[in-house]
N, C-alpha and C positions, 0 to 999 in steps of 0.2 A: 120668594126671590125670583130672581130674573138669572144665570149663570153669567157671567160678566164673558166678552170674547177673546178669546186666550191671544192671539196674536198681537203681541205688543204696539207693536209701530202699522196695528190697523187706525188711519183715520174712515169715521164714519161718517157720508157722505147724510144731508139733509137736515134739519134742525128740528126741536120741541117746539110743541107751540108754544107761544110765548104767554106768560104772569101776568094776568091782569096786575097794572101797575101799585096797585093799594093792596095787592095783594100781599106783597115784601113785609114780613116778619117774620121774630122771631116764633117755630114754631115749638124749640123747646129748650132746655138751659139745661145740663144733664152734670152731674154733681163733678167736679176734676178726678181726672185720673191719675193712677199712682201712675210712676213714668217702671218700665220696667225693672224687675229686681230676682234675681237670678234667685230658682231654687222653687221656685210658691209651692211650684208644685210637685216636689221632688225627685225633680228634672233639671237639668243643666240646659240653657240652651242657646246655639251658638252659631253662627253662619259658615257655610261651607267656603274656604276661601276661595274666588274668581279675581275680584274687586273688577266694581263699577260692573263693567255688561250692558249702563243702558244711559237712558236718553236724559241728561242734565240742562234740566230745563232753566235752573237760577244760583247764581249763586250770590248770596248778600252779604258784604261785611260790614260789624255793624259799627259806625260813625260816630263813639261816643265807649268804646272800649275793644283796648288794643285785643287782635288772638284771639276776636268772637265773631262767627261768620254760621250763617246755614246755606243749608242746599237744600233747593226741593228738584223733585224727580217726577216723569207723566205718568208711571205707576206705581212703583216707587215708594210711597210717601217721604215724608223730612229728616233733615239731618241738623245736627251741631255741629262745629267740630270741635272739639277735647284738643284743647293748643300744645297744654300740656303731653296729653301723651300722641297725639300729633294723629288721631284720629277721628271719624267722624261717628257722631253717635245717634243710631235709629232713634227718632219720639213720634213713632204716629204705632208702633208695630201692638198698640191695644186694638185695635180698629178690628173688631172682628165679622164673622162670616157674613151676619145682613149686612154689614155697612162696610162690601165689599168696593162701591163703588167713589170708595171716599178714599187710599191709597194715591188715587193722581193730585197730586200738589198743583189748583189754579196758580196760585199768586203764597209771599210773604210778604210779611212787615214789622220793622221794629220800632222802637219808641226812642228814638234816640235822647229825648229825658228820660227814661227811665229805660235803665241796660234789662232790668229782668222782665220785663213787656217783651214778648212777642205773640203773632197772630198767623193764622195761617187758613187759605183759604182752599177748600179739601171737594172734590166730583171731579170723577175719574171721566165721566160721558153725559151729555147735555143732551142725549136722543130719549126719544120717548120709556124707554123700557128700560131707562136705569131709574136711579131715586136721585132726589135733591140732592143737593149739596149743603155742606153744615161751616160756621167756622168754629176754629179752635183758638183759643186763649190763654196764654197763663202767664205769671206773674214770676217764675221761673224761672228764665229760659228753656222751657220746655219739661221740666223735673213731674209740672204736675200742672192739667187741661181743666177749662170747662169747654162748654161746649152749645153752640147755637142750631140749632139745622134751619135751612133757608126753606126758604118756598118758592125757585129758585133751581135752575141745575148748571151747573160746571161742565168743563168741558178740559179736564188736565192731560186727554189723550189727546185732544182732537188738534186740527188745523188751526195753528194761531200759538200752542203750546207753549212754543220758546219767547213769544213777547213777552212785555211785564215789566215793571213789576203791574199786577189790577189789584190790587188792595197797600191801601195807604192812610200812615198815620196823619193828622190833619198836621200841618207846621206850626199854626195858630192855637193847637188844643191837643191835646193827649188823650182828651174824649174820646172826641168826632176822630172815625173813621170813613175812609173811600171804600168802595169796592165799586171794581169795576164785571159788567158781568157781558155772557155771549146773544144773550137773547131780550134781558130787562134792565136793559140802562145799567144806572148809573147807583149803587144804592150808598148808603149813608147809615151811623150811627154817629149816637153824639154818648152812646155810655159805653163804649169803651166793647165796643162789641158783640154786647147781650142783645138787646135789640136792633133792628134794622127795618131803613124804610125807603121809596124810592126818591131819589133827593131832587126838589124841588128844584126845576128852572134848565134843565140841564136840557137842551133842545135838540137832541139827534136821535136820530129814531134807527130801530132795531128792522134790516135786514133776513132774508133768509142765509146769508154768507156767514154765520155764525161768532164774530167775531167781536162788535160793541164797543165793547171803552178794552182797548189792548195792550195801554198803561197808563198810570197815577205815579205823577214826578213834582216833589215840591218846588216851586222857584219866588224863596225867598218865604216872604209869608202866603203866598199865592198858591194854587196848584192847577198842574196842566192836566188834563185828560185828549190819547192817544184814541184814532176813534177809527175800525175796519171796517165798517161799511159803506166809507164813503167809496165816489170816484174821481181818485185823481188826474183822468183824465181832461174832466172838465173844470177840474178847482173846486167840486165841492167840497167844502169842510170837513179836515179831517185832523185838527187839533183847535181845545178849546181850555179854556180857563174860565175860573174865578179866584178876583180877589181878595174879599169876604166869605164865600163858605155857600154863597142864599143865590147869585146871580151870577149865569154864563155866557161870555160869550166868542163866537169862533175867535181863532187869534188872526189879526190881521195879516196879509200877503204871504203867507201862506204857501211852503213852492208845490207846484200841480206835476201833472205830465206823470208816462207810464212806469217811471224812475220812482216815484211819487205814492202811488198810488196805495202804499199799505203803510202805517205807523210800525215802527216793528218795539224800538226799545227807545230812550231816554237820557239822558245826566246830565247835571246840571253841572257847573263852574261856578260855585258861589264869588271866584277873586277876579271874575273877570265878566262875569252876573250877563253867561252864556247856556243857551242853554242847547246840548245836540243833539238830534233827530237820525234815528234812522231808517233809513223807506227798500220798501220792496214792493214789484207788484203782483204779490200773494204773499198771502200767512204766514208759509213755511210750515216744516222745516222743510219739505218739496215744496217742487211745483215754481220756484221763484227762477226769473229768468234777467231781473234787470232791476234797477235799486238805486241808492244815492244817500249821502249823508250833507245834513245839510243844519249850517246852527245859526240861532236866535239872539242878539244883540237884546236882551232884555227891554233895555232902558231903553231905547230908540224904535226898538222894534222892526231892526235891519236885520234881513236873511240875508246869508252867506253860502254856497256851495259850495261845503271842502271836500269833496267829495275824493278817495285817495285814487284809486282806478276807475274808470268807466268800465261797465261790464258791455260782451258786444263786441270784446276783441277777435287776437283767434291764436291757438298755442304755436309753439316751436312744430308740433306737426300736422298742423292747421284744423285745429280741433276747433270751436265756440266756448269760446270763452265767455259762459252767460252765467249768473248769479246777481243775486241779490245782500243788502246788506244786514245785521241782524244787530251784536250786542255791543254797546255804548257802554265808555264807564271812564268818568274822568279823575287824576289823581286828587287828591285832597290836600297833598303838599305843594304842588308845583302849577301855581297858573296857565292855562295855556295846554296842560297836558294832559292826553289824554288816548285812549284804547278805543280804536273798534274793529267788529270781525268779519268778514264776506258768509255770509253761509251758501249753502246749493253749488257750490263748486267745483266739481266734479272734473272737469278737464285740466284748468289748472294745479287744482287743488286749493281745499281753503285757507284765507292767514287770517292772522289778525296782525293790523296796521298802526302804528305808533306816532306823534307828534308832538313836540313838546312846544310850538308855536302856536296855536289855535288852527291846527287844521293847514295850512300855509302851506309845507311839506310833510312826508309822511317815508317811513320807515317798517316794509313786510321785517315780521319777527320770525318767520317762514326761515327766510333766507342766511340768515345765522343759525337756523334753529340746531343744538344737537340732542335729541334723545334717550334717554335711560328710561326702558320700558321693561328690565329682568325682572321688575317684580308684581310685572301681570304680561309675561311675553305672549298670551294669545292678539297684544294688540298690531302684535307683525304681520295678524290675517295669511299668514304661512306665506311672508315671505319673508325677505333678506333686513327688513328694519322700517317701523309703521310709518303714517305719514302723518303728516299736521294734524287731520284730523275732519273731522266736517261732522254738520248740525249745528255749527258754532254760532248759538245764541246768547249763551249765558254769559258772560263775560264781567269783572271785577278788577278792582285793583285797591291791595291793602292801603285804605288812611292812613294805617302808620307805617309802612314802607315800599317807599313808589315802585321799588324794582320785585315787585309779588303779584306777581297778576296769573291770576289764573282762571282757566276759560273751560266750558264745558262741550262735551260733542255725545255722539251718538254712543258713546258706549264708557264715556273716562270721563275722568278732571284733570286733566292739565296745570300744572302750577311749575313759574318761575321763581328765584328769587337773586337772580342777572339780569335778565333779557336775555338771554341767551342756553338756556342748560335745562330744560326740559323734561320731567319727570311723573307721571301719575299721583296727583296727592288726593289717594280713594279710599285709605283704610276704613273700613266698616261701613266701608255704603256699596251694598249690596243689591242689585236690584234689577236680575237675574229672570226672566219668564220659563219657568221648568217646565220639561214635557216628561221626560223617562229617566229614569235611576234605576240602574242596576248594581249591586253588592254582591261584587263575584263570593263562590266558598271561597277560592286559595289566591294565591296569588300575591303582589307589592301593592297593589291599588285594592282597598275596601271598599271606592265606587267610581263608577263609571256611569258618569249625567251625558245625558242629549237638552240642549237647551235652543231658546228662541233667539234669532240674530247670529248667532254664535259656534251653531254646534257642536261633536259632544267632545268633550273633555276626560283623561282619565290620570284621575287625582288622586296621586303619588303622596302626600301628604294630606291632610280634611283644613290644618291652617297655612297653608299656601296658596299661592294660582298654582296650576298645571302648569308642572317644566317644560312641557313640549306643546303650549298652548293649543290652541283648535286643531283638532285631529286633525290630521293634512292628507293628501290623497285620497277624495279628494277634501277640500275644505269646503264644506256646507255652510249655508246663511242659515235657519233654523232646522233642526231637529226635526224631525217626523216619525223615527223608528228604531229602535235600539233590542235586540235582543243577545239572551247566552246561550248554547245550548249548554243545558244541566250538565251532562253526565261525559261534555266534553271542555270544561271552562276555560280552556285556551281560544276556544272559536266563538268569534261574536260580531256581528251584524248591522250594519246601520244605513237606516233611508234617509234622506234631509235634499232641501232644496239647494242648488249645487253648480255652477257653469262649467263645472267638466264633467257629468256624471251627477247619480244621484241614489247611488246606494254604491256601500264600500263589506268588504272587510278583514276579519284578524285572525294571523294561530298566533297569535302571541297575549293576549288575554287584551285589549285592546292598547297597547301600546301605540304596535303601528299599521299601517293598513294598506290595502291595495283598492281601487271599486274594481266590481263588476266585471267581467271581460268586456259584456254585454247586458243590457236592459229593455224592456219592453216602450215600446215607444209612445207609451200614458206619464211612462215616469217625470220625464222631464216637466209635464205643467201640472202632477197631481201626485208626487213621493208623496207616501201613506205609513202608517204601521206595516215592517216587518217582521217575521218569526224564524227561526231556526228549531227542529226538532230534536231531540233531545242528543242524539252522536250530530247531529249539525250533520246530515247529511239529506238532507232537503229544504229549500227554503220556502217560505210565503211571503209574498208581499199583496199588500192590499194597495188601491187608491181611489184617495180623497182629494178636489183641488179644493184651495181655498177657497174658494165659494160653497160648501156643501155639496157638490156632483160628484157620484158615487161613480168607480171602473168596476171592471171584474177584476179581481185579485188575478196574480199570474206566481207558478210554481216554478221552482231550480232539484234539477237535484244532481247538478254540475255543477256548484259553486258559484252559480250565476254567468254563467257559459251561455245557455241557452234558457228560453225563458217560453213556458203552454200555457194558455188561462186554463182558469179553473170555475166552469160555467155551473160549477152547485155552488161556490161559494158566495156568501151572501156578501155581494157588492157594497164596498165600505167599510166588511166587518172589520172588527181586530181582529186578526189570527193569533192564538193562545195552543204552544204545545205539549205538550205531555215531558211531566218532567221525567218519568219513569220510561215511557214507552216509549222507543221512536216511531213508533208507526200512529199514532196516536195523535191527530189534531182538534179544536173544539175550537168555536166562531160562535158568536152571540146575534142573530140577527134581529136588531132592535125594531126595524118596523113591525115584526107580528110578533114578538114578544118568545124567539124563538132559538131553542137551543142546538147547533148541527154540530156531526164530529163527523171524526175521517179516522177510516181503521188500516188508510194505504199508505201513511207517510201525504196527507193531503192534494189524491188525486184526484179525489171523488169527498161528498159529504152530503149525509142521510140529516133529514130531521129525526130530531128527540125527542126532549118534553120542550110542550110549547104551553099555551095560557098564561108566561109569562108576562111580567110591565112590558110594554112597551114603548113605542115613543118621542124616546132620548136617546140624541145618541153619546149622550155617553156616563150609560151604566159599563161599567168593568167587571168584567171575567178576570181570571189570577187564579193558578193554581196550584192548589199547598206544594212545598217540593218536597221530590223522596219520596212522593204518593203518585199512584195513577190512578186518575181517577174523582180523584179529593177539589171539588171545584168549587165557587166562593162570585155572585152577582154582586154586587152593588147596585143597590137599583135605584138611588139617591131615597127621594122622602117613603119610596114602595118597601123601605127597609132593606137586612139584606136577607137573601137563598143562600142557602148549600143543596150542593148533591157532590156524593162517594159513591155514584156506579155509572161515574163518565159521561152523568147528562143526561140520563134515563129520564131519571126524577130527581127533584127539588124539594127543602122544604123548608119553612122560609122560620131564622131565625129568630126567637120572641125577644132577644136582648136586646135588641133597638129598634128605635123603628125610624131610623134613619143611617144611610152609608152611599157613602159617596164614592170616598176609592180606600183599599185594600189591600196590606201585605204580611209580607212575612219576614220575621226573624231566628235568632237562637233560642229554641228551647230555655224555662228558665231551669235550676237545678230542680231534678226530679219529675220533670217535667217528660214527656213522652207525644207534643205534639207541640212546631214550632211555636213559638209566640206570635200570636198576631197584632196586629199595629190597622187603626183605620183612621177614618175623617169620619166621623157621624153624627150620629145624634141620641144616648139610651136616656136622655130624660128633654131637659129643655133648651139645653146648649150644640149647638154642635160644634167640639171641640178634637182633639187627636188624642185617643185613647188605645190601650195596649190592653189585652188580655190572655193568662197562662193558662187557659182550661178551657179552651176549642171553642171560646166566644159566647162561655156561659155566664162569664162578669166581666163585666172593664174594668181597667183602670184607669181617669182622666190623666194624660200624662204632661199636659202643656195646661197654660193659666191667663190666666183674664188679661196678662202686661203682653203675653206672648202667644196672636193671638194672626195674626199677618195676612188681613181680611180673608179672601177666597186663599181656598187650600186645598182646591179636590180636585187637582189631578195624579197624585204616586203621591204614596207611601212606602215605603219597603222599612223593612229590619234588618238587621249586618248577621250574616247566619252564622259571624264567626266572632262576635261580642255584645254577649247575651243584653236583653236594652236598650244595644244603641239603635237607631231608626233615627233615616233621612226622606224626610217633606217637605216635595218640592211646592213654591209660592207661586203666584204669575205677579213678579215683582218685588219680592222680597230677596229673591235666590235663593239656593237651597241651606235649610234649617235643617240640623242635628241635636239630639236631645239626647242624654244620656241619663243613668241616674244619679243622686250623691253618690256618692260611699260613703 
């Protein structure tokens, strides 16, 4: 298995080779998988509450059941709305380590005639190194699933991920499903998703852009398909339809030109028999600078341009007001009433437009919007108030409540019940990609986290979004480093991608921060991991660009006022401080498989043990708390190694054959060594384990219902609560487990 890309916003260029059309079929059908049941492992697992934090790419209200809705995310799975509890229920946490690529949801479909049926098209990346996609199907709203593996790749975290939906139950026959792919055309199933084959007669041919069929929508008894690989500037078809499920044709008279190059979404008003389509000049969510909204009167074939505002004007400060159009949703109760969203509108901020007369006039809902983000304060992004949103491509109107509108952004899902007051409708949906975790030994917070896109957070409570929101002064995008002085826990340092500095320190345990007085020039382009020694008197900062380029590390002994290069430190390595001796630092050179150590507080490093596994930057070196020179090396499929002499020698731990990440927590009663937690393999399955006897034996503490895809970044126990463990995921936020009492 190849490790997934860790940046949740990475959109990878290129495309996988197309699979032969005749080869598309069901590869396997798995038994139904039970929905998550807490405690199957003797542990209760919950999310540390942050609230959203990721790109909600689709929201789908069930047309036949009041209060039933589903949401999809680009890397964090699918959810069902529990109307009674007012929260989202995760539906794909059972997907395990080997299925990490299936945590991205390309599309969702429901069956209007059978309310229990729901379908998911899964696959995060369509690149050659990623696995094929799969379709999950359920008869009980996602409580249990059956699975069909596909012979094609899907791309839920690639360009165009906010388009859709690409999956549809045929309006003429509930047993027939359609699935639009990026590189392999249109697929069809006639047995409710159990098997799939290439749809005959579909005329469009895929190109290297990786868009293919971008949406499927039922229009009466017909099916319309948006095509993202056409050239709208020359009139090449980007919208097709079939009336009988066999013969397809290009829709006549469809819009052309740059503003209509890529169709993004479509919605059908059955009262007026009009199809509304949003367009942009790129698939998005980034890169759009033009777009439009058109409607087709299906009975006559007449098209009309109903674009609320043409992109390309200027804002009050003279900035170019460029953007595309994204979401579109019709009001099932009121003819001619619908909403559309702008997308990638950075100068004047994105909005949702609403019309009650079929697009003749529009009202911007942003203009009168009042936001309450008290439940998720990070949405202020370090400012005094939140903005309306960005990356708005998921948009839905409740079919049973015309004033209940929800829309997704790159960080949350906003909802309103009166078209004016908005608040996050996000409880239960956690999509953070987690990079670092610290559980302090003292203080108010039991957890400090370093996250993708939203920086560092100080968790006063595990059950509520941090009251301080994102750590400010400065605000970071993604965090790259987080460390605490073992003998001086009030001192914490962090690093990350920021507009006003890339490093900061705290003298109150992470509650408040101050930027370093200075930083190395390379910090702005390649902030990497950072460490502080046991008493906080020395800092080591390593630098790695997002493209993998490694640079020389730097050292400071005056709290970041001045920095000097460390030529003997292996470029790009993660510095590790000895928790007991402030003169000791360690680093693992993954290029050569060598452990290096410093005995002068990081001023110089010399090689110690060599001949260790090499060639993989994801190896993790950690130091056991309270002990000098007690080092553990997680070497992935090479296993686990330990040194008790400061890295002079290592011995392989026999109790597991694979170790991906490891951490420590409070010792069990009567034990004289901290509890050890790891993500690894002691037998045939990669799972989360705890050892109370220095890794002689392990107990699995998660279960098949709680796996969360790829979990190899960081795991750490609570030094104050035995058995409590915090686990980083790459799209399902921070999970924490506690033994059932």
